[in-house]
N, C-alpha and C positions, 0 to 999 in steps of 0.2 A: 777647572778644567774645560777647555774648549771644546766645542762640539766637532771641530774638524780633528782633535787629537786622535790618533790611531788607537790609542788606548781605550777611548770612549767607544769604539766599534767593537772592541775584543767581546769574546763571549761572555765575560763577566760582567760587563756593563750592560749587555743586552739581558743577561739573567737577572741583573739587579733591578730591571725595571717590571719584571714580573712580579705577580702576586707571591708573597712569601708563603712556603708551604707548611712552616712551622713557626709560628709567631712568637714574640716574647711573652704575650698573653697566654698563650697555650703552654710555654716553658713555665710560667708562674703558676698555673693550675695544676701542672704535674708535680711540680714541688709542693704544692699545698696539699696535694692528695697522699703525700708518703704517710705512712703509718707511724706512730710515736715509737714504735721499737727499731724501725728501718731509720728514721730519722737521726736517732740516738746513736745507732751503730756507724752510720756515715759519719757523724760529727767526731766521734771517738776515733774512728780510724783516720780521718782527716788531720786531727789534733794530736795524733800518736798516743791516744789514750785507751785504745783497745787492748785488752789483754792478750799477751802471747799465748798459745796454746803449748803447754808443757809436754813434749814429745817423750814419753816414757817408753820404754821398751815393750811394755804391754800394749800401750795405745797404737805404736807402730805395727807391732805384728798384728793385732786385731783389725785395723784399718786396712792395711795390705790384703789381708783375706778377705774382708768385705768388699774390697775393690774388685778382686779377681772373681768374685762370685757375681757382682754387678755386672762384670764384663761379660761374663758367660751368657747371661740373661738377655743381653742386647743381640738380636737376632742379625740385623745388618751392620756388618763390620769386615768387609772383605779386605780394606786397605791393612786393617788391624791383624787380621789372620795371617796375611801375606807377610807383613813385618816379624810376626810370630815365628813363621816358617823360615823366612830368610837369615833374620839376625836375632834369633831367641835370647842370647845372652844380653843384649842391648834392651830389647823391650822388658825383658823380665827382671832387670837390675832393679834392686830396691830403692837405689838412690834416686834413678830416673822416675820411678813410679811416684816416689815421694813428692816430686816436684808438683805432680798433678794434685794430689791430697792436700798440700800445703795451699794451692792456688784456690782450692773451694774449703778451706779451714777443715779438713778431715772429714768432709761429706763425702764418703765413699763412693754413693750413686753418683752424685754429680762429677765426681774425679773420674769415675769410670767413662761416663759420657764424653766428657772432655777428651780423655786419651784416644776414644774410637775417633772422635771429630778430628783431632789432630793429625792422626795418620790419613784419613781422607783428604785432608786440606795439604798435607805436606806432599802427598803424591800428585795433587792437582797443580800445585805450584812449582814444584822441582822435577817431577818425573820420577818414575821407580828407581833409576841407577842411583840418583843422589839421595832420595828418600830412604832406601833400603841399604845405603852403604854400610858396610862392616865398621864398626867403630864410631859410627855417627857421622853426619855430614858437617862441613866446615866452610868457611870462607873460600877456600881453596876450590871448592866445586861449583861455584858461580860461573857463569858465562862471561866472556869477556865484556858484553854489554852490561850485565849486572855488577860486575867489578867496577866498571867505569861509574855507573849510578852509585855505588858503594863509595867510590872516592869522592865524589863531590861534597861529602860531608853534611847533607841535609839533615839526617838522623844521627844524633851523637850518644854515646853512654859517657856521662860525665865521670871524672875520675873519682869523685868523693860522693858519700851518700849523705844523707840528712841527718839530723841530730838523732833520729830514732831508727837510723841503720837502713832507711830505704833508699833504693837506687833511684838516681835521677836520669832522666831521659830528655834530651833536647832537640826540638824540631826548630830548624834555623832556615832562614831564607836563603837559598841559593838557587842555581839553575837546576830545576828538577829534571829528571829524565822525561822526555816525550812519552817513554812507553810506560803506562800505567801500571802493568804486570811486573816490571822491574822494579818499580818503587815498592811494591807489595811484598817482593821477595827480599828487598833491601830491609823493611820493616821487620819482616818475620826473621832474617838472619841477625839482626841487631838485638832483637828480644831473645832469640836463642842464645846468642853470646852472653847476653846479662844474666840469664837464668842458669845457664850450664857452666858459667866461668868457673876453672878450677880452685879459685881463691876465694871468690866472693859470691859464688853461685849460690850455695846454702843460705846465706845472709840474705841474699836477693829473695830468694822464694819464701824465706819465713817472715819478712818484713814488708814485702811488697814493694812498688814502683810507684813514683811519680814522674809525669810528664809535663814538660814546659814547652809550650808552643808560641812560636812568634811567626805567624802565617804570611807576614808581609814585612819587606823591608821599611825601616822608618823614614827614609827620605822620600819625599814627595816625587822627585823625580825619576826614581828608580822604577824600572819597568819589569818588575818580577810578577809572575803569574805562575800559581801553582800547577796547572795543566792546561793543556791546549783546547779541551772541550769539556762541556758540561758533563757529558757522560763519564769521562774519565775521572773527573773530579768526585763525581758521585760514587763511582766504583771503588775508588781509594778509600774515602771516609767511610763507606758502607760496610767494605769487606775488612778493613782494619779495626773497624769498631766492633763487628761482630765477632772477630777472631781474637780481639783483646778479651772480650767479655766472656766467652765460653768455648773457646777452641784452643788458644795458647796456654800453657801451663804459667800462667802469671796473675798475679793480684794486683791491678791498679788501684791505689788509693786515692789518687786525684789528678784531675787535668787542669793546667793553667795557661789561658790564652791571653797574651799581651799583645796590645796595639797602642801606638803613640797617640797624643791628642789629635794629631793631624789626621789619623786614619779612623776616627770615630765613625765616619760615615761607612768605611769599609767595614769596620767591625759589625755594625748593625746589619748591614745588608747580606755579609757573607755568615755571620751565625744564624740570622733567622732562615736563612735559605738551606744551612748545612745540618741544624738541629735534627731535622727530620731523619738524615741519614745516620746520625751517629748514635741513636738507639737510646733506650731508657737507661742502661747501665752506664754509659759515658755521660748522657746529659746530668744524672744526679750528682756526678763528680765533677762537674765542670765549676770552674771559678774564672772570672773575667777580669781583665786588668784594662779598662778601656780608657778613662780619662785621667788616670792618676800618674803622678809624677814617679820618677824612678825611686826616690825615697820612701814615698808612701807604699810603693808595690812591695818594696824590700821589707817594709814594717809589717805588711800583710803576711809576706812569706815565712819571716821569722816568727811570728805567731803560730805557724804551722811547722815549725821546726827546720825550715829551708834558710840556712844562713848567706849572707851575702858573699862570703869567701867561697861557697860553693854553688854560687849564682853565676851565670855568664855574663860578661861586660854588656852584650847586646841588649839585656833587659834589665841592666841597672847594677849587676852585681859586681864583683872583683875578680872572678875566676877568668884567666886566660888559658884557654885549652888549644893544645897544638894536636888538631885531629889528624893531620898527615903522620906526624910521629906516632900517635897512637896506632893508626893503621898499619904502619910498618911494622910495630911490634905484634900487632894481631896475626899479620901474616907470617912473621918469623916463628911465633909460638905453633901455629897451625901446621907450619911445615916440618917443626920438631915433632909435634904428635904424629904426623903422619909416618915419619921415619920410625918412630918408636913402635907404633902398631904393627908397621910393616916388618920390623925385626921379630916381633913376638908372633906375628902370624906366620912367618917362615919357620921359625923355631918349632911351631906346633905342627907344620907339615913334615919337617924333618923327623922328629920324634914320632 
């Protein structure tokens, strides 16, 4: 790269020249400090060996009651209380609450804290009208700017799960929105659609999710940048990592980050500077593919239950996914749901 190259003068290049805030040595030390029990749990979860919880009627009933009691003991929960007042039938629905219990493997106290944080964040991101919408919010409630961000396909729910029934989410390099808040809302809505999908939602809640990241295009001549400023990048990764770990009702099994051999320098710089913002939860679940070839990467993924047929072409798999068609179908389904709910709501009013 020439010194006069505009890309060299970008914020990322300037940032790269600064001392890393979380080095690879720090990362290795953190990995070494993991307790034997936590290490084995992480390994079992990654390789599909973690025993599924048998959701008996007694367990579900007891856990829901414990979760309700735990929520009552939380003093600061204004957004949750507002949701309970405006849309009680939605908030109190057992299926909705089970998503939070499953995210924390039926730890009722943790699930209660997650639910309270969920409503706080939802109001912060979408405002009260969308957050407390009767029947639940959907893609149709996004602003025009957010819909445009959604349409670029930077974050995708892949059509198939892995061998262990875990949902696959793919982050691919496209022209990210200049509005970091719009990107965060995009991330939230995608997760929401995966977790509360009418067909696969329960499966995704029980089995968890795997995220595949390819943060930069493979060709050297591409001028792709995640965000325009350091603060935007920090905000996106910090907020999404936090919300993924203890706010949103989802259980992430692992994060796989892909770089081509030509991008090894970028991988080292980016990850060292970003690791600090990702938080411990994400860092312990990271897996890097920096210098490996596609076939080697696929072999590593297969060992963890992720088959080539379910892996996008961009990272060496065989999957060709039409995101535009998927989005069209999602919009159609959302409109159908709106009409059905509107008819039901009107009939209640008439009666």
